[in-house]
C-alpha positions as CSV (number, residue, x, y, z in Angstrom):
1,M,156.3,-75.4,127.1
2,S,157.7,-77.4,124.1
3,T,155.6,-80.2,122.9
4,D,158.5,-82.1,121.5
5,T,157.6,-85.6,122.7
6,A,161.3,-86.6,123.0
7,T,161.5,-84.2,126.0
8,L,158.3,-85.3,127.7
9,P,157.8,-88.1,130.2
10,V,156.6,-91.2,128.5
11,G,153.1,-92.3,129.3
12,R,152.1,-89.4,131.6
13,Y,151.2,-85.8,131.5
14,A,154.1,-83.2,131.7
15,Y,153.5,-80.6,134.3
16,D,154.2,-76.9,133.4
17,Q,155.1,-74.0,135.7
18,V,151.4,-73.4,136.5
19,D,151.1,-76.9,137.8
20,R,154.3,-76.7,139.8
21,T,153.4,-73.3,141.3
22,F,150.0,-74.8,142.4
23,L,151.8,-77.7,144.2
24,S,154.2,-75.4,145.9
25,Q,151.5,-73.1,147.2
26,R,149.5,-76.1,148.4
27,V,152.6,-77.4,150.3
28,A,153.1,-74.0,151.9
29,Q,149.4,-73.9,152.9
30,F,149.6,-77.3,154.6
31,R,152.9,-76.5,156.3
32,E,151.2,-73.6,158.0
33,Q,148.2,-75.8,159.0
34,V,150.5,-78.5,160.4
35,G,152.4,-75.9,162.4
36,R,149.1,-74.7,163.9
37,R,148.2,-78.3,164.8
38,V,151.5,-79.0,166.4
39,A,151.3,-75.7,168.4
40,G,147.9,-76.7,169.6
41,D,146.1,-73.9,167.8
42,L,144.0,-76.4,165.9
43,S,142.2,-79.3,167.5
44,E,142.2,-82.7,165.9
45,D,138.5,-82.2,164.9
46,E,139.5,-78.9,163.2
47,F,142.6,-80.4,161.6
48,K,141.1,-83.6,160.4
49,P,139.4,-82.3,157.2
50,L,142.5,-80.4,156.3
51,R,144.8,-83.4,156.6
52,L,142.4,-85.7,154.8
53,M,142.3,-83.5,151.8
54,N,146.1,-83.8,151.7
55,G,146.1,-87.6,152.0
56,L,147.1,-87.8,155.7
57,Y,145.3,-90.4,157.8
58,L,145.7,-91.1,161.5
59,Q,145.9,-94.9,161.9
60,L,146.5,-97.3,164.8
61,H,150.2,-96.6,165.4
62,A,151.2,-93.5,163.3
63,Y,150.1,-91.2,160.5
64,M,149.7,-92.7,157.1
65,L,150.3,-90.7,153.9
66,R,148.7,-91.8,150.7
67,V,150.5,-90.4,147.6
68,A,148.5,-90.0,144.3
69,V,149.7,-91.9,141.2
70,P,147.3,-90.5,138.6
71,Y,145.8,-93.3,136.5
72,G,148.7,-95.5,137.8
73,M,151.4,-93.8,135.7
74,M,154.7,-92.6,137.1
75,G,158.3,-92.2,136.0
76,A,161.6,-93.6,137.2
77,D,162.5,-90.2,138.8
78,Q,159.3,-90.3,140.8
79,M,159.8,-93.9,142.0
80,R,163.3,-92.9,143.2
81,E,161.9,-90.1,145.2
82,L,159.4,-92.5,146.8
83,A,162.3,-94.7,147.7
84,H,164.0,-91.8,149.4
85,I,160.8,-91.0,151.3
86,A,160.6,-94.7,152.4
87,R,164.2,-94.6,153.7
88,T,164.1,-91.2,155.3
89,Y,160.7,-90.8,156.7
90,D,159.2,-94.3,156.9
91,R,160.5,-97.8,157.8
92,D,162.1,-98.5,154.4
93,Y,159.1,-99.5,152.5
94,G,155.8,-98.4,150.9
95,H,152.6,-100.1,150.1
96,F,150.8,-100.1,146.7
97,T,147.1,-99.8,146.9
98,T,144.0,-101.0,145.0
99,R,143.6,-97.4,143.7
100,Q,147.0,-97.5,142.0
101,N,148.4,-95.2,144.7
102,I,151.2,-95.7,147.2
103,Q,151.0,-95.2,150.9
104,F,153.5,-94.8,153.8
105,N,152.4,-96.2,157.1
106,W,154.9,-94.7,159.6
107,I,154.9,-91.0,159.0
108,R,155.5,-88.3,161.6
109,L,153.1,-85.4,161.4
110,E,155.9,-82.9,161.7
111,D,157.7,-84.5,158.6
112,T,154.6,-84.3,156.3
113,P,155.2,-80.8,154.8
114,D,158.8,-81.8,154.0
115,I,157.6,-85.0,152.3
116,L,155.0,-83.1,150.3
117,E,157.7,-80.6,149.3
118,R,159.9,-83.4,148.0
119,L,157.0,-84.9,146.2
120,A,156.2,-81.6,144.5
121,G,159.8,-81.5,143.3
122,V,159.0,-84.5,141.1
123,N,155.5,-83.4,140.2
124,M,153.7,-85.6,142.7
125,H,151.3,-84.9,145.6
126,A,148.7,-86.4,147.9
127,I,145.8,-84.1,147.1
128,Q,142.4,-85.7,147.2
129,T,143.7,-89.2,148.1
130,S,141.3,-89.0,151.0
131,G,138.2,-87.1,152.0
132,N,134.7,-86.8,150.6
133,C,135.8,-85.7,147.1
134,I,136.7,-87.2,143.7
135,R,139.6,-89.5,144.4
136,N,142.4,-90.7,142.1
137,V,141.0,-91.7,138.6
138,T,142.2,-95.2,137.8
139,C,143.0,-96.7,134.5
140,D,143.9,-99.9,132.6
141,E,147.5,-100.8,133.6
142,F,148.2,-101.7,130.0
143,A,146.8,-98.4,128.5
144,G,148.6,-97.4,125.4
145,A,150.3,-100.7,125.1
146,A,147.7,-103.5,125.0
147,A,147.1,-105.2,121.7
148,D,143.3,-105.4,122.4
149,E,143.0,-101.7,123.2
150,L,140.5,-99.7,121.1
151,L,141.4,-96.3,122.6
152,D,144.1,-95.1,125.0
153,P,142.2,-93.9,128.0
154,R,145.0,-92.0,129.7
155,I,144.4,-88.7,127.9
156,H,140.8,-88.6,129.2
157,A,141.9,-89.8,132.6
158,E,144.2,-86.8,132.8
159,I,141.4,-84.5,131.6
160,L,139.2,-85.9,134.4
161,R,142.0,-85.4,136.9
162,Q,142.3,-81.8,136.0
163,W,138.5,-81.3,136.1
164,S,138.1,-82.9,139.5
165,T,141.1,-81.5,141.3
166,L,139.8,-78.8,143.8
167,H,136.5,-78.7,142.0
168,P,134.6,-76.0,143.9
169,E,131.3,-77.9,144.0
170,F,132.8,-81.3,144.7
171,S,135.3,-80.9,147.5
172,F,132.7,-81.9,150.2
173,L,130.5,-84.5,148.7
174,P,128.3,-86.8,150.8
175,R,131.0,-89.4,150.6
176,K,134.1,-90.3,148.6
177,F,133.7,-90.7,144.8
178,K,135.7,-93.0,142.6
179,I,136.0,-93.0,138.8
180,A,137.7,-95.6,136.5
181,I,138.2,-95.5,132.8
182,S,139.1,-98.2,130.3
183,G,139.7,-98.2,126.5
184,S,139.6,-102.0,126.1
185,P,136.8,-104.4,125.5
186,H,138.2,-106.5,128.3
187,D,137.4,-104.7,131.6
188,R,140.7,-104.4,133.5
189,V,139.6,-101.5,135.7
190,A,136.6,-103.0,137.6
191,A,134.4,-100.3,135.8
192,R,131.1,-101.6,137.2
193,F,132.4,-101.5,140.8
194,H,133.0,-97.7,140.7
195,D,130.8,-94.7,141.4
196,I,131.4,-93.9,137.7
197,G,132.9,-96.4,135.3
198,L,133.7,-95.3,131.8
199,V,134.4,-97.6,128.8
200,A,135.8,-95.6,125.9
201,H,135.8,-96.7,122.3
202,P,135.9,-94.9,118.9
203,G,132.6,-93.5,117.6
204,P,131.3,-93.6,114.0
205,D,133.4,-90.5,113.2
206,G,136.5,-91.8,114.9
207,R,136.2,-89.5,117.9
208,P,136.0,-91.2,121.3
209,V,132.6,-92.1,122.8
210,F,132.0,-93.4,126.3
211,D,129.7,-96.0,127.8
212,V,128.8,-94.8,131.3
213,F,128.1,-97.0,134.3
214,V,127.1,-95.4,137.7
215,G,126.4,-96.5,141.2
216,G,128.8,-99.4,141.6
217,G,130.8,-100.1,144.7
218,L,131.9,-102.6,147.3
219,G,132.0,-101.9,151.1
220,R,129.2,-103.0,153.4
221,T,126.7,-102.8,150.5
222,P,128.2,-104.3,147.4
223,I,126.4,-103.2,144.2
224,I,127.1,-103.7,140.5
225,G,126.9,-100.4,138.7
226,V,124.0,-99.7,136.4
227,H,124.3,-98.8,132.7
228,L,123.4,-95.1,132.5
229,R,124.0,-94.4,128.8
230,D,125.9,-95.5,125.7
231,N,128.1,-93.5,123.3
232,L,128.5,-90.3,125.3
233,P,130.3,-88.0,122.8
234,E,133.7,-86.9,123.8
235,E,132.7,-83.2,123.7
236,D,130.1,-83.8,126.4
237,L,132.2,-85.9,128.7
238,L,132.8,-83.3,131.3
239,A,129.3,-81.8,131.2
240,Y,127.7,-85.2,131.6
241,L,129.9,-86.2,134.5
242,E,129.3,-82.9,136.1
243,A,125.6,-83.5,135.9
244,V,126.0,-86.9,137.5
245,V,128.0,-85.6,140.4
246,R,125.7,-82.6,140.8
247,V,122.7,-84.9,141.2
248,Y,124.6,-87.0,143.7
249,N,125.7,-83.9,145.6
250,A,122.1,-82.6,145.7
251,Y,120.3,-85.8,146.6
252,G,122.9,-88.0,148.3
253,R,122.4,-88.6,152.0
254,R,124.5,-86.8,154.5
255,D,122.7,-88.0,157.7
256,N,124.1,-91.5,157.5
257,M,127.6,-92.2,156.3
258,Y,126.8,-95.8,155.6
259,K,124.1,-94.8,153.2
260,A,125.9,-91.8,151.6
261,R,127.5,-93.3,148.5
262,I,126.0,-92.7,145.1
263,K,125.2,-96.5,144.8
264,I,122.6,-96.1,147.6
265,L,121.1,-93.0,145.9
266,V,120.8,-94.9,142.5
267,Q,119.2,-97.8,144.2
268,A,116.8,-95.6,146.2
269,L,115.7,-93.6,143.2
270,G,115.9,-96.4,140.6
271,V,118.0,-96.1,137.5
272,E,115.2,-94.5,135.4
273,Q,114.5,-91.7,137.9
274,F,118.2,-91.2,138.5
275,R,118.8,-90.9,134.7
276,E,115.9,-88.4,134.4
277,K,117.5,-86.2,137.1
278,V,120.9,-86.4,135.4
279,D,119.4,-85.7,131.9
280,A,117.5,-82.7,133.4
281,E,120.6,-81.3,134.9
282,F,122.6,-82.0,131.7
283,A,119.9,-80.2,129.6
284,Q,119.9,-77.0,131.6
285,M,123.7,-76.6,131.7
286,N,125.6,-74.3,129.4
287,R,127.3,-77.1,127.7
288,A,129.6,-74.7,125.8
289,D,131.4,-74.0,129.0
290,Y,132.3,-77.7,129.4
291,R,132.7,-78.7,125.8
292,L,135.8,-80.8,125.1
293,E,136.8,-79.5,121.7
294,P,139.3,-81.6,119.7
295,A,142.0,-78.9,120.2
296,I,141.7,-79.2,124.0
297,V,142.1,-83.0,123.9
298,E,145.0,-82.8,121.5
299,G,146.6,-80.1,123.7
300,I,146.5,-82.6,126.6
301,R,147.7,-85.4,124.4
302,A,150.7,-83.3,123.2
303,R,151.9,-83.2,126.8
304,F,152.4,-87.0,126.9
305,G,155.7,-88.5,125.8
306,I,155.5,-91.2,123.2
307,P,157.9,-94.2,123.4
308,D,160.0,-94.9,120.3
309,L,158.9,-98.4,119.6
310,D,161.8,-99.5,117.4
311,A,162.8,-103.1,117.8
312,P,165.0,-105.5,115.8
313,A,163.2,-107.5,113.2
314,D,164.2,-110.7,115.0
315,A,163.1,-109.6,118.5
316,A,160.2,-112.0,118.6
317,R,162.3,-114.9,117.4
318,K,164.9,-114.1,120.0
319,L,162.3,-114.3,122.7
320,E,161.0,-117.6,121.5
321,A,164.5,-119.0,121.5
322,D,165.1,-117.7,125.0
323,R,161.9,-119.4,126.2
324,K,162.9,-122.7,124.7
325,A,166.3,-122.5,126.4
326,D,165.1,-121.7,129.9
327,A,162.0,-123.4,131.4
328,R,161.8,-121.1,134.4
329,F,161.9,-118.0,132.2
330,D,159.3,-119.6,130.0
331,R,157.0,-120.1,133.0
332,W,157.4,-116.4,134.0
333,V,156.6,-115.2,130.5
334,R,153.4,-117.3,130.5
335,T,152.2,-115.7,133.7
336,N,153.8,-112.3,134.0
337,T,153.5,-110.7,130.5
338,H,150.8,-109.2,128.4
339,T,150.6,-108.9,124.6
340,H,151.7,-105.6,123.2
341,R,150.3,-103.7,120.2
342,H,153.8,-103.7,118.7
343,E,155.1,-107.1,117.5
344,G,158.6,-106.4,118.8
345,F,157.5,-105.4,122.3
346,I,155.8,-107.0,125.3
347,S,154.5,-105.7,128.7
348,A,156.1,-107.2,131.8
349,V,154.2,-107.5,135.1
350,V,156.4,-107.3,138.2
351,S,154.8,-109.3,140.9
352,I,154.9,-107.5,144.3
353,K,153.6,-110.7,145.8
354,P,156.7,-112.9,146.7
355,D,156.0,-116.3,148.2
356,G,155.0,-115.7,151.8
357,G,155.3,-112.0,151.4
358,I,153.0,-109.0,152.1
359,P,150.9,-108.1,149.0
360,G,151.8,-104.7,147.6
361,D,154.7,-104.0,150.0
362,V,157.9,-102.8,148.3
363,T,161.2,-101.9,149.9
364,A,163.1,-98.8,149.1
365,D,165.9,-100.8,147.4
366,Q,163.3,-102.6,145.3
367,M,161.8,-99.2,144.3
368,D,165.2,-98.0,143.2
369,L,165.7,-101.2,141.2
370,I,162.3,-100.9,139.5
371,A,163.3,-97.3,138.6
372,D,166.6,-98.4,137.2
373,L,164.9,-101.2,135.2
374,A,162.3,-98.8,133.9
375,D,165.0,-96.5,132.6
376,E,166.9,-99.4,131.1
377,F,164.1,-101.4,129.6
378,S,160.9,-99.4,129.4
379,F,161.6,-95.7,128.6
380,G,161.6,-94.7,132.2
381,E,157.8,-95.5,132.5
382,I,156.3,-97.4,135.4
383,R,152.6,-98.4,135.9
384,V,151.0,-99.3,139.2
385,T,148.1,-101.8,138.9
386,H,144.9,-101.9,141.0
387,M,146.0,-105.5,141.7
388,Q,149.0,-104.1,143.7
389,N,151.6,-105.0,141.2
390,V,153.8,-103.0,138.8
391,V,154.0,-103.0,135.0
392,L,156.9,-102.1,132.7
393,G,154.8,-101.4,129.7
394,H,157.2,-101.4,126.7
395,V,159.9,-104.0,126.9
396,R,161.7,-105.2,123.8
397,K,161.1,-108.9,123.4
398,D,164.8,-109.6,122.7
399,R,165.7,-108.0,126.1
400,L,162.9,-109.6,128.2
401,R,165.2,-112.4,129.5
402,D,167.7,-109.8,130.7
403,L,164.9,-108.0,132.6
404,W,163.7,-111.2,134.1
405,R,167.2,-112.1,135.4
406,R,167.5,-108.7,137.1
407,L,164.0,-109.1,138.7
408,E,164.8,-112.7,139.9
409,G,168.0,-111.5,141.6
410,A,166.0,-108.9,143.6
411,G,163.1,-111.2,144.7
412,L,160.7,-109.6,142.2
413,G,160.5,-112.5,139.7
414,T,157.7,-114.5,141.2
415,P,155.7,-116.1,138.3
416,N,152.2,-115.8,139.8
417,I,150.2,-113.0,138.1
418,G,146.5,-114.0,138.0
419,L,147.2,-117.2,140.0
420,V,146.5,-118.2,143.6
421,G,149.7,-116.4,144.8
422,D,148.6,-113.1,143.3
423,I,146.6,-112.2,146.4
424,I,145.1,-108.7,146.9
425,A,145.0,-107.6,150.5
426,C,144.5,-104.4,152.5
427,P,146.8,-103.6,155.4
428,G,144.2,-104.7,157.9
429,L,144.4,-104.6,161.7
430,D,148.2,-104.4,161.6
431,Y,147.8,-100.7,160.6
432,C,144.2,-99.7,160.1
433,A,142.1,-98.3,162.9
434,L,138.9,-99.4,161.1
435,A,139.8,-103.1,160.7
436,N,138.4,-106.0,162.6
437,A,141.1,-108.5,161.7
438,R,144.6,-108.8,160.2
439,S,144.7,-109.4,156.5
440,I,148.4,-109.7,156.2
441,P,149.0,-113.0,158.1
442,I,146.3,-114.8,156.2
443,A,147.7,-113.6,152.9
444,Q,151.2,-114.7,153.9
445,K,150.1,-118.1,155.0
446,L,148.1,-118.7,151.8
447,S,151.0,-117.5,149.6
448,A,153.4,-119.8,151.4
449,R,150.9,-122.7,151.2
450,F,150.6,-122.4,147.5
451,A,154.1,-121.2,146.7
452,N,155.0,-124.1,144.3
453,P,154.8,-122.6,140.8
454,E,153.8,-125.9,139.2
455,L,150.9,-126.2,141.6
456,Q,149.8,-122.6,140.9
457,E,149.8,-123.1,137.2
458,N,147.9,-126.4,137.6
459,I,145.2,-124.6,139.6
460,G,145.1,-121.9,137.0
461,T,143.4,-118.5,137.1
462,L,142.2,-117.8,140.6
463,R,141.8,-114.5,142.4
464,I,141.9,-114.3,146.2
465,N,141.0,-111.0,147.8
466,I,141.3,-110.2,151.5
467,S,139.7,-107.3,153.5
468,G,140.2,-106.7,157.1
469,C,136.8,-105.1,157.5
470,I,133.5,-104.5,155.8
471,N,134.9,-101.3,154.0
472,A,136.3,-103.8,151.6
473,C,139.6,-102.1,150.7
474,G,140.8,-105.5,149.6
475,H,137.8,-105.9,147.2
476,H,136.9,-109.3,148.8
477,H,133.4,-109.2,147.1
478,A,135.2,-109.2,143.7
479,G,137.4,-112.2,144.4
480,H,136.8,-115.6,143.1
481,I,137.5,-116.4,146.7
482,G,136.9,-113.5,149.0
483,I,138.0,-113.4,152.6
484,L,136.5,-110.8,155.1
485,G,137.9,-110.3,158.6
486,V,135.3,-110.1,161.3
487,D,135.4,-109.7,165.0
488,K,133.6,-112.3,167.1
489,R,133.8,-111.5,170.8
490,G,137.2,-110.0,170.5
491,E,138.6,-112.8,168.3
492,E,139.6,-112.6,164.6
493,F,137.4,-114.7,162.3
494,F,137.2,-114.9,158.5
495,Q,134.1,-115.1,156.4
496,L,134.4,-116.6,152.9
497,T,132.7,-115.6,149.7
498,L,132.8,-117.4,146.4
499,G,132.1,-116.4,142.8
500,G,133.0,-112.7,142.7
501,S,134.5,-111.1,139.6
502,A,135.4,-107.5,138.6
503,E,135.9,-108.2,134.9
504,N,133.4,-108.4,132.1
505,D,131.6,-111.3,133.9
506,V,131.1,-109.0,136.9
507,A,129.6,-110.6,140.0
508,I,129.4,-110.2,143.7
509,G,130.8,-113.1,145.7
510,Q,128.3,-114.9,147.9
511,I,128.8,-115.8,151.6
512,I,128.9,-119.6,151.9
513,G,128.6,-120.0,155.6
514,P,129.7,-119.0,159.1
515,A,133.0,-117.3,159.6
516,L,136.0,-119.4,160.5
517,P,138.7,-118.9,163.2
518,E,142.1,-117.7,161.8
519,D,143.8,-121.1,162.4
520,E,141.2,-122.9,160.3
521,T,140.9,-120.5,157.4
522,V,143.9,-121.5,155.3
523,D,143.2,-125.2,155.6
524,A,139.6,-124.6,154.6
525,I,140.6,-122.7,151.5
526,A,143.1,-125.5,150.6
527,R,140.2,-128.0,150.9
528,L,138.1,-125.8,148.7
529,I,140.8,-125.6,146.0
530,D,141.4,-129.4,146.2
531,T,137.7,-129.9,145.6
532,Y,137.8,-127.7,142.5
533,L,140.8,-129.7,141.1
534,V,138.7,-132.9,141.5
535,L,135.5,-131.5,140.1
536,R,136.7,-129.3,137.2
537,N,136.3,-130.2,133.6
538,E,139.4,-130.1,131.4
539,G,140.7,-126.6,131.0
540,E,138.0,-125.2,133.3
541,A,138.9,-122.2,135.5
542,F,137.8,-122.1,139.2
543,I,135.2,-119.4,138.6
544,D,133.6,-121.5,135.8
545,T,133.5,-124.6,137.9
546,Y,131.9,-122.8,140.7
547,R,129.2,-121.3,138.4
548,R,128.5,-124.7,136.8
549,L,128.2,-126.6,140.1
550,G,127.0,-124.0,142.6
551,A,128.2,-123.5,146.2
552,A,127.1,-126.8,147.8
553,S,130.1,-128.9,147.0
554,F,132.5,-126.2,148.0
555,K,130.7,-125.4,151.2
556,D,130.9,-129.1,152.2
557,A,134.7,-128.9,151.6
558,V,135.1,-125.7,153.6
559,Y,133.2,-127.0,156.7
560,A,134.3,-130.6,156.5
561,P,135.3,-131.9,160.0
562,A,139.0,-132.0,160.8
């Protein structure tokens, strides 16, 4: 295949015929399996591991299909196909997840092979988006664009994707396994809350090296990952990760699913003993079989399209003039953009969190619009964030106001990124068979309560995360304010945690008291935020005020009598 970057998809790996043949064969295989299930030749117990490895869940009301978006990168053509699937096979929308994937919640089993065939036609699939295997590798949503980036992690994310897909040893691990990779000193991937978190940076010779964290995770036992080693050479990346996962596969528990994640193994052994086992496995491997030579890495890099970052000399001045001319646009720029490495460009974050809306839900029409805007403003490239939003990574500054106007007209211009309205939430009991409570109504009520953009900016940076059960798909432990749905004698209650963070100041939120009934939860959070506004120092963010003062003042506000 030609490596002329002008013909390659910007920001993502270009499939070749080998990749496409593999996807086609996989679809045909699953079509046959679905046919056997529909005919009754396979029981649900027999079919379950087959469907899970193809991203198909059985939820409360229907099947749910989770589609992989490798390291969060997709193209406009792929987004249009997702829009078609939403219209044709679902109820006209999809849901972006905290693993940078998209899922469809109303799928008929009989339609699944046709959906997968359409996905394969645009080089997409649902392989390993479920099951006890290595899941979608996640990445910084500003990779390759951020001004603070030391190294673009997408190349190595793609290498890890290829290494982990249908890996013969790792298809039936004790439990699911999640990897995140960042190339920035600012952790935007929650690296320390992953089974393996990688932070890439240039080594002394200019080649990438990796700091490795292992054993992080949320769920019923939230744990911050431990530091396993620094400066792992690029050539040993696959061998070392293979050693880590082999140790987990050999020693991880299979008798109790609640104690089967690698985080439990690391805690049980202790980091030193775990490191010794990894080092022993690593030492006995034939590392030449795994060595990432520069030619291999460059061969992968050559399959990524590169944007032509050519902007007028006055692009930055044009943006400043546009901001001075329009206060509403200026507010959106303050909240919904990120500094680009090129002076004439900027990264725009499209909020999928409208006031009173469902976090992460996007309609088919909105998907089509995002695809059109990506083609028009950002080289056809789209990025899904683990915060359930979308990024257009390379927008010329002199054209940013035009983009904003188009987003505004489609209900996608909410200026709330990183603010109280930028709520992360799982689907909860409205869809999920595991949930104890509904996440969506609480998210909608909070979003509507704090919809005023001036109020949101006055409150400042504040992350609210909502999970419908202890599995923590909404990452509630990592929220500055976390909300966990629990069941109390058949009624939905919500437990609050405070002080969590998934960034460089990583912390697990702490429970502040008894769970609250649904009808008291939003008012309690409003009182908590009011307390912060009274107690904060000038310019002090919520998380810093909480850490300075502790939980007592906030607890008093939450449980104040009505």
